[in-house]
Every structure is written in C-alpha cells, then in structure tokens.
N, C-alpha and C positions, 0 to 999 in steps of 0.2 A: 883156640880162637878167644883174645880178652874181649873185655866190652868194649872200649874204644875200636876194635879191627871190628865187632861185628856192626857197630855204629856204622862207620864207614862203607862199608859194604854195604848196607840196607841204603845208605844214599846214593852210592853206587849204580845199585840196582834202581833207584827209583828216579836218577839221571838218566840212565839208559832207555828205562820204561817212556818216560817224557820227547827223549829225543828221538824214540821210534816213532811217537805218536804225532808229535809233532811235523812230519814230514806231510800230513795230509794236503792236497793241491786245495785251492780256494775254487768254490764253484759260483759262476753268475746267472744258475739256472735249477731248475725244481724239477728234483725225481725224487719217486718212491721206489722202492724195491724190497719185494718179497709180500706185497697184498694186504698187510693188517692194516695202513694206515694210506687213507684217500685226502687228496685236494680238495677241500669245501669250499673256500674262498681265500682269493688274495693269496698269502703266505698260510693260509691255514689249514691243518689237518686232523684230521678225526681217524682213530686206529678202534678196529674190533677185531675180535674174531679169535681162534683158537690156532696158532702156528707153532712148525717143528722146524721152520728153517729161518737164518737171520732175516732183521726188517733193518732197512734204514729207510731215512727221508736225507734229502740231500737239496737244501733248497736255502737260499737268502733270506734272514728274519723267517726263518720257520719257526711256527708257534703249533706243537704237536700238541693233542690234548686225546685221552682215553675217552671215546663217544661214551660208553655203556660198560655197565658190569660183565664179566666175561672174556674181555680182551688174556691172554694167556701166549707168554712166546717161550717155547721150551727145546731148544735145539739140542738138549739130550736126550730126549723122547728117542723111541724106536723108528728110526727111519730120518733123523733128525739129520740136520747140516751141521756140521760144526761152526760156530764164530760168534762173533757176537749177538745177542740177541738182539738188542736193538740202537739203534747208531743213529745220530740226527747230527746236520753239520751243515757248514754255509757263514756268509759272512754276516753281521749285523746283529741282531737280539732273536735269539735263537733259546727258544724256551720248550718245557716239556711240563705236563700239567695231569697228574693222575689223581683222581677223586676217589677212585672205586678200587683202587688196591692190587692194580694186575699184579702177579707174579712176572719175574724174568728168568731164567735161567741158562745159564754159558756153561758148564765144569769145564772147557778144556782148558789149559793151560799153556805157558811158553808162546803163546802166538798172539797177545793183544786181544785174545776174546772175554770182555767184560758181559757185565749183565746189562749196562745202559753205558753209552758212551754221547757223549754230547760236547761239540766243542762248536767256538765262533773264532772262526779265522781271519778275523780281522773287521773292522769299520768299513761300513759302506759310503762310498763318497758322495755328499750332500745328502744323506741317507742317515741311520742309526750308526751308534756306535757298536762296536762288538759288544755282548755282553752276554751271559750264560743262567737261566734261571729254572729250576727243577722244584718239582713238589711228588714226592710219592708217597703212594700210602700202601705199597704190597711189597713181598719180599724180593730180594733182586739177589741172585747167588751168581757169582761170576768165577770162572776159572785162573783171571788174571786179577781184578779188580768188579767189584759189587758198582759202584758208579766211578767214571772216571770223565771229569769236567773241566776243561780247559777253557781258558777265555784269551785270545792274541787281540782283543781290541781294546778298547780306549774306555770301557764299561764296568759293571760290577758281576761279580758271581755269586748267586745266591742260592743255596742248596737248604731243602726242607725233606729230612726223609722221617716220616712217622711209621715205617716199617721195618723188619729187621733188614740189612747189608751184610751181604759176607761177599768175602775175595777169600777162592779155598785152597790154591797152591802157597807153597813155602815164602814165597815173595810179594805177595799177593797184597793189596790195599783195600781194606773194608771201602772207604771213601777219600778218593784222590782229588784234589781239588788245587788247580793253578790258576790266577789271573796276574795280565802285566796290564789293568786298566785304572779302576780306582777301589773299591772295597771289596773282602770277599766274608761271607758268612756262611758257616754248616751251622745246620741245628737239627739233632736227631731225637727220637722219640723210641723206636727200637734197638735193640742190640745190633750193635755195627763190630765187625769182624774180619782180621787179615790176620795173613802169615807176616809182611813184613811191617805193617803196618794197620793198626785199626780205622784211624783218620789221618791224613795227611794232607795239611793245608798250605800252601805257599802263595804270599801276597807280596808280587812284584811292582805293583803299582803304586798310587801316592793316596792310599783311601786304609781305611782300618782293617783289623782281618779280627775276626770273632766267630770265635766256636764254643756253642752250648750244647752238651752231650747229657740229653736228659734218661738215657737208659746205659748199659753198659759197654764198653770200647774194649776190645779184645785185642792184641798182637802175638801168634803163640808160635811164632818161631823163635829160637835162641836169641837172635839178632834181633827181634821184635819192640819197634816202640807202640808204646798205646795211642795216645798220641802226640803227631810231630808236626809244630807250627812253627813257619816261618816267617818274617814282614821282611824282603828284602836280602841283600846279601853284604859281608862283609865288606866285598869290594865296590858294592854297588847298593848304598845303601835307599831304602824305599819305605814306604807306607807310614802309615801315623800312628795310632794306639796298634795293641795286640792282646787279645784278651780270650780266658782259656775259664772256662765254668762246667763243672761236671756234677751231675745227679747222681748218676749210676758209681759203679766200681770202675777202674781203669786196672788195666793189666797189662804188661807188658814184658816177652822172654828176655830183652836187654833194659829199657828204660819204660818207666811210665808214663809220663807227660815227660816232653822234651822239648823247649821253646826258644826260639831265639831271634831276640830282637834288634833289626839294623833301622828300625823305621825314627821318626820324631818324638815321637809322643811315646806314653807309659804303657809297663809291662805288667798284668795283672791276673793271675788264678787264684779261681776260687774252687777248692773239690769239698762236695759234700756227701761225697763217698769215698771208699777205700780206694789207694792207689799202690799199683805194684810195679815194681822195679825187678825182675829177677836176679840179673847180673850186675846192672849198671846201679842207676838213681831211681829211686821213687818220684821225685819232681825234680827235674833238673832245668833252670830258668837263668838265662843273658840275658840281659842289656850289652849291646854293642862288645868291643874289645878292650883292653888297655893300651893297644894301638889306633883301633877305630871306633872312638867311642861313638853310643846310639844312646837316642832311646831319652826318659826322664826316668822318672821315678820305677819301680820295680817291687810288686808286694804278692807276697803268697799267704792265703789264707785256707785253712780247715776247719771242717766242721765239727763239733763235738758227737765223739761216738768213733770217729772215724780212724781209721789205720792208715797211715804212711811211710811204705817199708820199701829198703832199697838193697840191692846185693852190695852195693859200695854206701854212697848216703841217703835218708830218707828222704831230705830235701837237700837239695846244692843249687845255692845262689849267690850269682855273681852280678851285681851292677857298674856300670862302666859309662852309666849314664849321668844325667845333672837333675839328680832329684834323691830321696828318701830310698832307701832300704827298708822294708816292712815286711816281717814273717809274723803271721799269729796265728798259733796251733790250739786250738779247743777238743783237739783228740790226740791220738798219741803217732808219733815220728822212731821207726825205726831205724837206723842203719846197721847192716850188718859186713861188713867192708874190713873187717879186721882195725886196723887204725884209724879208721872213717867212722865220724859220728853221726847222729841222728839228724842233725843239721849243720850244716858248713852255709855259712854266709859272711860273701866279704861285700864292700861298699867303697869303688874307687871315685865317690862324688862326695862331695860337702857334708850331705847328713847321712850318718845311719841310726837308728835304732830297733 
C-alpha cells in the first residue's frame, strides 16, 4: 500500500473514531461512577484512591481535580473491568487537573477505551460556553488513545501533558484533540506515542491551532503520522493561525509532520529536533489548495544539527495562501523517494523566497 493510501486510511480511521465518540448524549445532571471522584461543591470533584474499574464523571461544567498523591486507575489490573480509565463529559466548561502525576491505564483496544476521555458536549444556555482544559503530570496508557479531548461548544481546548502519553493499538492516537469553538492548543513535555498518530489536532473553530511538543512524538504504524494538525477543512475553511513547534524528535511510519491550514492566517513550523517520515515526507505543509486558497504565509525552519528525512521529500511545502513561502534549514534535509528531492517548495502566492 502506498503512502497516500496509508494516509487516507489513517484519516478514515480517525474520522470513524470521532464519529463513534461524538454520539454521546448531553447530560444536564451530575453523576460520578466508579468511586474515585466525589462531588465537593457546586460542580467541583476531587479524585483519590486506587481503582481497577473505569471511573467517570458526568456533569455540566465539571471541574475534576486529583486531590492528593496516590490516585491510580488501572483497568488492566487483575480483576479489573475493561473500559476507559477516566471519562469526564458534560455541557459547558469541562476540566481535569492533576498536579500529582496520577497514572491511568486502559490497554484494551478496539472499543473506544482511552486512558483519559474528556468531552464538552456543547454550550450551556445563559451559562458557560463549551470548553475543555486538561493538565496532566502522570503516565497515561490507553488501548485506543492516551488522551481523547473534544469540544462541541463555543470555547477553547487546552491540553498540557507533562507526563508520557501513549495509545498502544495500531490505529491509536497518543493525544487526540478536536475543537469546534475558538482556539486549540496542545503542549507536551514527555514522550507521546500512538500507532496511527502521536498527536492529532483538528481545529474547526475560529481561533488559532498551536502545538508545542517538548518531548519526542512517535507514530509507530506504517500508516502513522507523527504530528497531524489541521485548521478548518477544504470545504469549510476555519481558524486563524496554525503553528507547530518541536523540541524533541518526531517519527512517523508514514509522515513525520503533516499539516494542513484552511484558516485565514499564517502556517508556521519550527523543528528543533529530528523529523522522520519513513514512507511519506519528513514535513508536509500546505496552505489551502489551488482551487480553494487559504492562509497567508507559510514558514518552515529547522535547527542546526537536526535531520529532516522522508521516504519521499524531506520537506514538501505548498503555499496557496496570500503571502510568502519561506524555508530556512540550518540542519540536514534528505529525501529518499527516487526523483524526489530533499526540499520541494511551490508558492502560488505573489511572494516566494
């Protein structure tokens, strides 16, 4: 199977996953299941203890916090019940905050089992816009996804993952984030690993999409994409700027970094670590299409001492936006696709340098 077919397969798998999980019903009531999290006031929950069955909080404006060191949710332990380790869902502003490094494990794949699933199902009338905020410091291991975050409301998605996050199945995603509201940001410090994608972020709202990966990001499957980022769609443009910055190495069995911007602002990629796409390109970045132009400038910068390498192009940049196309490489860029070069750059806009 060629690189393009594998890419389409990954995107289809991601779409199927999103479709399956978008069917959650909206809930205007509060409920905690499993025993780890207790309502302490208003819509605030505190979680503690060691658990081997799935935990869940269903409440509008749910604010869930790890109360103290020692919270563990491991559904793979002896006698455990398969399922997502921690699920938080409701309308309005939904958040999870863990300052203590709680580990979550749910290694059964193929049934929507994640380490952490957090979803805002929409806005609250005369209340908070839907939003999702995640801060974790623990190791998260999910059969399907390490973190699954989705916002169907009008606000932002903000994910800060300071520990290692991993999806273990062949089609899994380390961190999956989708937003229909304003901005979307993903910041990592540990290693993020998935089969289908390390990080997959789609912003279909009206704000910026920002990814800052300070640790390694890996997609281990042959169809895998290390970092997948998309703002808007070809059919429905959306979002403003799109930026990806990496400090660690990025690896994809197919593509290293794959970015599509259908928003109204610039696309910027800064790679300060190695980037590898085994079958496809090391970095594949595009503003819009020739039929549907989008974005403004497109800039790719690689740091000294880095290697950007692709089975196709090392860097493949196509700008259909109304601005400059700029590629600055201080390291090595290599393409291994026969007639394909280390760098392929095409600008349909008035300015190219």
